[in-house]
C-alpha positions in Angstrom: 0.0 0.0 0.0 2.9 2.3 0.8 4.3 1.8 -2.7 1.0 2.8 -4.3 0.9 5.9 -2.2 4.5 6.8 -3.1 3.8 6.4 -6.8 0.6 8.5 -6.5 2.5 11.2 -4.6 5.3 11.3 -7.2 2.7 11.4 -10.0 0.8 14.3 -8.5 4.0 16.2 -8.0 5.0 15.6 -11.6 1.6 16.7 -12.9 1.8 19.9 -10.7 5.3 20.6 -12.0 4.2 20.2 -15.6 1.2 22.4 -15.0 3.5 25.1 -13.5 5.9 24.9 -16.4 3.0 25.2 -18.9 1.6 28.3 -17.1 5.1 29.8 -16.8 5.8 29.2 -20.5 2.5 30.9 -21.4 3.0 34.0 -19.4 6.8 34.3 -20.0 6.7 33.6 -23.7 8.2 36.3 -25.9 7.0 36.5 -29.4 9.9 36.4 -31.9 9.9 38.8 -34.8 9.2 36.6 -37.9 11.8 38.6 -39.8 14.5 36.8 -37.7 13.7 33.5 -39.4 13.6 35.3 -42.8 17.0 36.9 -42.3 18.4 33.6 -41.0 17.2 32.0 -44.2 19.3 34.2 -46.4 22.5 33.9 -44.3 25.0 31.2 -45.4 24.8 29.2 -42.2 28.6 29.0 -41.8 28.5 30.2 -38.2 32.0 31.4 -38.7 31.7 34.5 -36.4 33.2 36.9 -39.0 30.3 39.2 -38.4 31.2 39.7 -34.8 28.3 37.6 -33.5 28.2 34.1 -32.0 26.7 32.6 -35.2 24.2 33.2 -38.0 21.1 32.9 -35.7 22.6 35.5 -33.3 23.5 37.8 -36.2 20.0 37.4 -37.7 18.5 38.5 -34.4 20.9 41.5 -34.2 20.0 42.6 -37.7 16.3 42.7 -36.8 17.3 44.7 -33.8 19.1 47.2 -35.9 22.6 45.9 -36.7 24.1 46.5 -40.2 23.2 43.9 -42.8 26.6 44.0 -44.5 28.7 42.2 -41.9 28.4 38.7 -43.3 31.7 38.1 -45.0 31.0 34.6 -46.5 27.6 35.8 -47.8 29.0 38.9 -49.4 26.9 41.5 -51.3 24.2 39.0 -52.3 23.5 38.1 -48.7 23.6 41.8 -47.6 21.1 42.7 -50.4 18.7 39.9 -49.4 18.8 40.9 -45.8 18.4 44.5 -46.6 15.3 43.7 -48.7 13.7 42.0 -45.8 14.5 44.8 -43.4 13.7 47.6 -45.8 17.1 49.3 -45.5 20.1 50.0 -47.6 22.6 47.2 -47.9 25.7 49.3 -47.8 29.1 48.2 -49.2 30.5 44.8 -48.3 34.3 44.8 -48.1 35.7 41.6 -49.4 38.4 40.2 -47.2 40.9 37.4 -47.7 43.3 35.5 -45.6 47.1 35.9 -46.2 49.8 33.6 -44.9 52.5 36.2 -44.2 55.3 33.7 -44.5 57.3 32.1 -47.4 59.1 29.7 -45.1 58.6 26.5 -47.1 61.3 23.9 -47.1 62.7 25.7 -50.2 63.8 28.5 -48.0 64.1 27.1 -44.4 64.6 23.9 -42.4 63.7 22.4 -39.1 65.9 22.9 -36.1 64.8 19.6 -34.5 62.7 16.6 -35.4 59.3 16.8 -33.8 57.4 13.6 -33.1 54.5 14.9 -31.0 50.9 15.6 -31.8 50.5 16.9 -35.4 49.2 20.3 -34.4 50.8 23.7 -34.8 49.7 24.7 -31.3 51.2 21.6 -29.8 54.5 22.0 -31.7 54.7 25.7 -30.9 54.6 24.9 -27.2 57.9 23.0 -27.5 60.8 25.5 -27.8 58.7 27.8 -30.1 58.2 25.0 -32.6 60.4 22.9 -34.9 61.0 25.5 -37.6 64.4 27.3 -37.8 62.5 30.5 -37.9 60.5 30.8 -34.6 58.1 33.3 -36.2 57.1 31.2 -39.2 54.4 28.8 -40.3 54.8 25.4 -38.7 52.8 23.5 -41.4 50.7 21.1 -39.3 47.5 22.6 -40.6 45.6 23.9 -37.6 44.3 26.5 -40.1 43.2 23.8 -42.5 41.2 22.1 -39.8 39.6 25.5 -38.8 38.6 26.5 -42.4 35.0 25.6 -43.3 35.5 26.5 -46.9 38.4 24.2 -47.9 40.4 27.3 -48.8 43.7 26.3 -47.1 46.2 23.6 -47.9 49.7 22.8 -46.6 52.4 22.1 -49.2 56.1 21.7 -48.6 55.7 22.7 -45.0 53.8 25.9 -45.6 50.1 26.8 -45.4 48.7 28.4 -48.6 45.4 30.1 -49.1 43.3 29.9 -52.3 41.7 33.4 -52.5 39.0 32.0 -54.9 37.6 29.9 -52.0 38.5 32.1 -49.1 35.7 34.1 -47.6 37.8 36.0 -45.1 35.9 34.6 -42.1 39.0 34.7 -39.9 38.8 31.2 -38.4 42.3 30.4 -39.7 43.7 33.6 -38.3 42.4 32.6 -34.8 43.7 29.1 -35.1 47.3 30.0 -36.0 49.5 30.0 -32.9 52.3 32.0 -34.8 49.9 34.7 -35.9 51.2 34.6 -39.5 47.8 34.5 -41.0 46.2 37.9 -41.5 42.8 38.9 -42.8 43.1 41.8 -45.2 40.8 43.6 -47.6 41.1 42.0 -51.0 43.5 43.9 -53.2 46.4 43.7 -55.6 48.8 45.6 -53.4 52.1 44.1 -52.2 52.4 42.2 -48.9 55.5 41.8 -46.8 55.4 38.0 -46.4 57.4 37.7 -43.2 56.8 38.1 -39.5 60.4 37.7 -38.3 61.6 40.4 -36.0 65.2 39.3 -35.7 68.0 41.3 -37.1 68.8 40.7 -40.8 71.7 38.3 -40.3 69.8 36.1 -38.0 66.7 36.1 -40.2 68.8 35.2 -43.2 70.2 32.1 -41.4 66.7 31.0 -40.5 65.0 31.6 -43.8 66.3 32.8 -47.2 63.0 34.5 -48.0 62.7 36.5 -44.8 62.7 40.2 -44.5 66.2 41.4 -43.4 65.2 45.0 -42.6 67.5 46.5 -45.1 65.2 49.5 -45.6 65.6 49.5 -49.4 61.8 49.3 -49.8 61.3 52.2 -47.3 63.8 54.4 -49.1 62.4 53.7 -52.6 58.7 54.0 -52.0 57.5 57.2 -53.7 54.5 57.4 -51.4 56.2 56.7 -48.1 53.9 53.8 -47.6 56.3 51.3 -46.3 58.3 51.4 -43.1 60.7 49.1 -41.3 59.7 48.6 -37.7 61.3 46.2 -35.3 63.5 44.8 -38.1 60.6 44.0 -40.5 58.9 46.0 -43.2 55.2 46.8 -43.1 52.9 48.5 -45.7 50.5 51.3 -44.9 47.7 50.5 -47.3 46.1 53.9 -46.9 49.1 55.3 -48.7 50.1 52.4 -50.9 49.2 52.8 -54.6 50.3 49.4 -55.6 53.2 50.6 -57.8 55.2 47.6 -56.7 58.5 49.5 -56.4 59.1 47.9 -53.1 58.7 44.4 -54.7 61.3 45.3 -57.3 64.0 46.5 -54.9 63.6 43.8 -52.2 66.8 41.8 -52.4 65.3 38.7 -50.8 61.9 38.9 -52.5 60.1 39.0 -49.2 57.5 41.5 -50.6 55.1 40.0 -53.1 51.4 39.7 -54.0 50.0 36.4 -52.8 49.2 34.0 -55.6 46.2 31.7 -56.1 47.2 28.1 -55.4 
């Protein structure tokens, strides 16, 4: 008899709890603007976070609440236009961005300083004496960026990560995954890039990688627009001033300045 009573009591408690949840759901329910679902439907669903929000659903909600419709990098202008039509606003310009591996340290130009036999991960390798590469600033080539890319835009060849701009959406996942921070997200352009992150003095850089910037300042002295400066032993381009004349490319003795090619 006690068992029956216990079962009855538990059942009543369960029913009361269910009733309370139903009533609470009714009174606390917040109607969702139907436009959230419509906007979500025109977003690519990559959930890459390039827009600055947690994912496509979060961005769709933000758009309905007034956020700009042109923040979806993978979706581009087409996505922005579709979202703008739903919201009845202007789409605005979508700046195309691409990932750049700012390193030319393939095995044609550098070598390993020790044999690494650990987990095949750039992050794991970097934790051991700054990584296996002779250049402690360069790409480690284990493909953490490849794993992070949802668009199959990155490959690793001859020890170096390479980006295919035709597939790259500029979402930034690879940039976040790279422990050496040699992957940069930049507005798409045909302007030269200093493909090196080594801050050592020229002689040390040269020993580590034959394609590394040696800080000789020839590019800085020859640029007609004053758009390139050597800071902390490595050249950097000011793209607000750069006109893309490629003078810096022509005078660089180690060919560290180039325009990334499609691979």
